[in-house]
TIRO-2110 file (N, C-alpha, C; in Angstrom, 1 decimal):
// TIRO-2110
0.7, 26.7, 0.7, N, 1, A
-0.6, 27.0, 0.1, CA, 1, A
-0.4, 26.8, -1.5, C, 1, A
-1.7, 26.2, -2.1, N, 2, A
-1.6, 26.2, -3.5, CA, 2, A
-1.3, 27.4, -4.0, C, 2, A
-1.0, 27.5, -5.4, N, 3, A
-1.1, 28.7, -6.2, CA, 3, A
-2.6, 29.4, -6.5, C, 3, A
-3.4, 28.1, -6.7, N, 4, A
-4.9, 28.5, -6.9, CA, 4, A
-5.5, 29.4, -5.5, C, 4, A
-5.0, 28.7, -4.1, N, 5, A
-5.7, 29.4, -3.0, CA, 5, A
-5.1, 30.9, -3.1, C, 5, A
-3.6, 31.2, -3.2, N, 6, A
-3.4, 32.2, -3.3, CA, 6, A
-4.0, 33.5, -4.3, C, 6, A
-4.1, 32.9, -5.5, N, 7, A
-5.1, 33.8, -6.5, CA, 7, A
-6.3, 34.0, -6.0, C, 7, A
-7.0, 32.9, -5.7, N, 8, A
-8.4, 33.1, -4.9, CA, 8, A
-8.2, 34.2, -3.8, C, 8, A
-7.4, 34.2, -2.7, N, 9, A
-7.4, 35.2, -1.7, CA, 9, A
-7.1, 36.7, -2.5, C, 9, A
-6.2, 36.5, -3.3, N, 10, A
-5.9, 38.0, -3.9, CA, 10, A
-7.1, 38.5, -4.5, C, 10, A
-7.6, 37.7, -5.2, N, 11, A
-9.0, 38.0, -6.2, CA, 11, A
-10.1, 38.5, -5.2, C, 11, A
-10.4, 37.8, -4.0, N, 12, A
-11.3, 38.3, -3.2, CA, 12, A
-10.9, 39.5, -2.4, C, 12, A
-9.8, 39.7, -2.1, N, 13, A
-9.3, 41.2, -1.6, CA, 13, A
-9.5, 42.2, -2.6, C, 13, A
-9.3, 42.0, -3.8, N, 14, A
-9.6, 42.8, -5.0, CA, 14, A
-11.3, 43.3, -5.1, C, 14, A
-11.8, 42.3, -5.0, N, 15, A
-13.4, 42.1, -4.9, CA, 15, A
-13.9, 43.1, -3.9, C, 15, A
-13.4, 42.9, -2.6, N, 16, A
-13.8, 43.9, -1.5, CA, 16, A
-13.1, 45.1, -1.7, C, 16, A
-12.1, 45.3, -2.2, N, 17, A
-11.9, 46.7, -2.4, CA, 17, A
-12.9, 47.6, -3.4, C, 17, A
-13.2, 46.8, -4.2, N, 18, A
-14.1, 47.5, -5.3, CA, 18, A
-15.6, 47.6, -4.8, C, 18, A
-15.8, 46.5, -3.9, N, 19, A
-17.2, 46.6, -3.3, CA, 19, A
-17.2, 47.7, -2.4, C, 19, A
-16.2, 48.1, -1.7, N, 20, A
-16.2, 49.1, -0.8, CA, 20, A
-16.0, 50.4, -1.5, C, 20, A
-15.4, 50.8, -2.6, N, 21, A
-15.2, 51.7, -3.4, CA, 21, A
-16.8, 52.1, -3.9, C, 21, A
-17.4, 51.0, -4.5, N, 22, A
-18.9, 51.4, -5.1, CA, 22, A
-19.9, 51.6, -4.0, C, 22, A
-19.6, 51.4, -2.6, N, 23, A
-20.4, 51.8, -1.7, CA, 23, A
-20.1, 53.1, -1.2, C, 23, A
-18.8, 53.7, -1.4, N, 24, A
-18.6, 54.8, -1.0, CA, 24, A
-19.0, 55.9, -2.0, C, 24, A
-19.0, 55.3, -3.2, N, 25, A
-19.8, 56.2, -4.4, CA, 25, A
-21.2, 56.2, -4.5, C, 25, A
-21.8, 55.3, -3.7, N, 26, A
-23.2, 55.5, -3.6, CA, 26, A
-24.2, 54.4, -4.4, C, 26, A
-23.2, 53.5, -4.7, N, 27, A
-24.0, 52.4, -5.9, CA, 27, A
-25.0, 51.5, -4.7, C, 27, A
-26.3, 51.0, -5.3, N, 28, A
-26.9, 50.4, -4.4, CA, 28, A
-26.4, 49.1, -4.2, C, 28, A
-26.6, 48.7, -2.9, N, 29, A
-26.2, 47.6, -2.5, CA, 29, A
-26.4, 46.3, -3.2, C, 29, A
-27.9, 46.3, -4.0, N, 30, A
-28.0, 45.1, -4.9, CA, 30, A
-27.1, 44.9, -6.0, C, 30, A
-26.7, 46.0, -6.6, N, 31, A
-25.7, 45.8, -7.6, CA, 31, A
-24.2, 45.6, -7.2, C, 31, A
-24.1, 46.3, -6.1, N, 32, A
-22.7, 45.6, -5.7, CA, 32, A
-22.5, 44.2, -5.1, C, 32, A
-23.7, 43.6, -4.8, N, 33, A
-23.8, 42.2, -4.9, CA, 33, A
-23.7, 41.3, -5.8, C, 33, A
-24.3, 41.8, -7.1, N, 34, A
-24.3, 41.2, -8.3, CA, 34, A
-23.0, 41.5, -8.9, C, 34, A
-22.4, 42.7, -8.7, N, 35, A
-20.9, 42.6, -9.4, CA, 35, A
-20.2, 41.7, -8.6, C, 35, A
-20.0, 41.8, -7.3, N, 36, A
-19.2, 40.8, -6.6, CA, 36, A
-19.6, 39.3, -6.9, C, 36, A
-20.7, 38.9, -6.8, N, 37, A
-20.8, 37.5, -7.4, CA, 37, A
-20.2, 37.2, -8.8, C, 37, A
-20.5, 38.0, -9.6, N, 38, A
-20.1, 38.0, -11.3, CA, 38, A
-18.7, 37.9, -11.2, C, 38, A
-17.8, 38.9, -10.6, N, 39, A
-16.6, 38.9, -10.2, CA, 39, A
-15.9, 37.7, -9.4, C, 39, A
-16.6, 37.0, -8.7, N, 40, A
-16.2, 35.9, -8.0, CA, 40, A
-16.2, 34.6, -9.0, C, 40, A
-17.5, 34.6, -9.8, N, 41, A
-17.3, 33.4, -10.7, CA, 41, A
-16.0, 33.7, -11.9, C, 41, A
-15.9, 35.0, -12.2, N, 42, A
-14.8, 35.2, -13.1, CA, 42, A
-13.6, 34.9, -12.4, C, 42, A
-13.2, 35.0, -11.2, N, 43, A
-12.0, 34.7, -10.7, CA, 43, A
-11.9, 33.2, -10.3, C, 43, A
-13.0, 32.6, -10.3, N, 44, A
-12.7, 31.1, -10.1, CA, 44, A
-12.5, 30.4, -11.5, C, 44, A
-13.0, 30.9, -12.3, N, 45, A
-12.7, 30.3, -13.8, CA, 45, A
-11.5, 30.7, -14.1, C, 45, A
-10.8, 32.0, -14.2, N, 46, A
-9.5, 32.2, -14.5, CA, 46, A
-8.6, 31.9, -13.6, C, 46, A
-8.5, 31.3, -12.2, N, 47, A
-7.9, 30.8, -11.3, CA, 47, A
-7.7, 29.3, -11.8, C, 47, A
-8.8, 28.7, -12.1, N, 48, A
-8.6, 27.3, -12.4, CA, 48, A
-7.7, 27.2, -13.8, C, 48, A
-8.2, 28.1, -15.0, N, 49, A
-7.5, 27.8, -16.0, CA, 49, A
-6.0, 28.3, -15.9, C, 49, A
-5.6, 29.3, -14.9, N, 50, A
-4.2, 29.6, -15.0, CA, 50, A
-3.3, 28.9, -14.0, C, 50, A
-4.1, 27.9, -13.3, N, 51, A
-3.3, 27.1, -12.2, CA, 51, A
-3.2, 25.6, -12.7, C, 51, A
-4.1, 25.3, -13.5, N, 52, A
-4.3, 23.9, -13.9, CA, 52, A
-3.4, 23.3, -14.5, C, 52, A
-3.0, 22.1, -14.1, N, 53, A
-1.9, 21.2, -14.4, CA, 53, A
-2.0, 20.8, -15.8, C, 53, A
-1.1, 20.8, -16.7, N, 54, A
-1.2, 20.1, -18.0, CA, 54, A
-1.1, 18.7, -18.1, C, 54, A
-1.9, 18.2, -18.9, N, 55, A
-1.7, 16.6, -19.3, CA, 55, A
-0.5, 16.6, -20.0, C, 55, A
0.2, 15.4, -19.3, N, 56, A
1.5, 15.1, -20.2, CA, 56, A
1.7, 13.8, -20.9, C, 56, A
0.4, 13.5, -21.3, N, 57, A
0.3, 12.5, -22.5, CA, 57, A
0.9, 12.6, -23.9, C, 57, A
0.9, 11.4, -24.6, N, 58, A
1.5, 11.6, -26.0, CA, 58, A
0.4, 12.4, -26.6, C, 58, A
-0.8, 12.2, -26.3, N, 59, A
-1.9, 13.0, -27.4, CA, 59, A
-1.7, 14.5, -27.2, C, 59, A
-1.4, 15.1, -26.1, N, 60, A
-1.2, 16.3, -25.9, CA, 60, A
-0.1, 17.1, -26.8, C, 60, A
0.8, 16.1, -27.0, N, 61, A
2.1, 16.8, -27.5, CA, 61, A
2.0, 17.0, -29.2, C, 61, A
END
């Protein structure tokens, strides 16, 4: 499995734990959903930036 896939799986597990904790604390489900969507977006952006292959051209040196 690629490092991006592992990163996303770990991030989804983290989001699930945070959403469950928010549910137990009595947060409204709408806000739990909004927070989960925002965190998924942040996870995808950081996952792509951390696992992206660097371009090995002369211009990048």
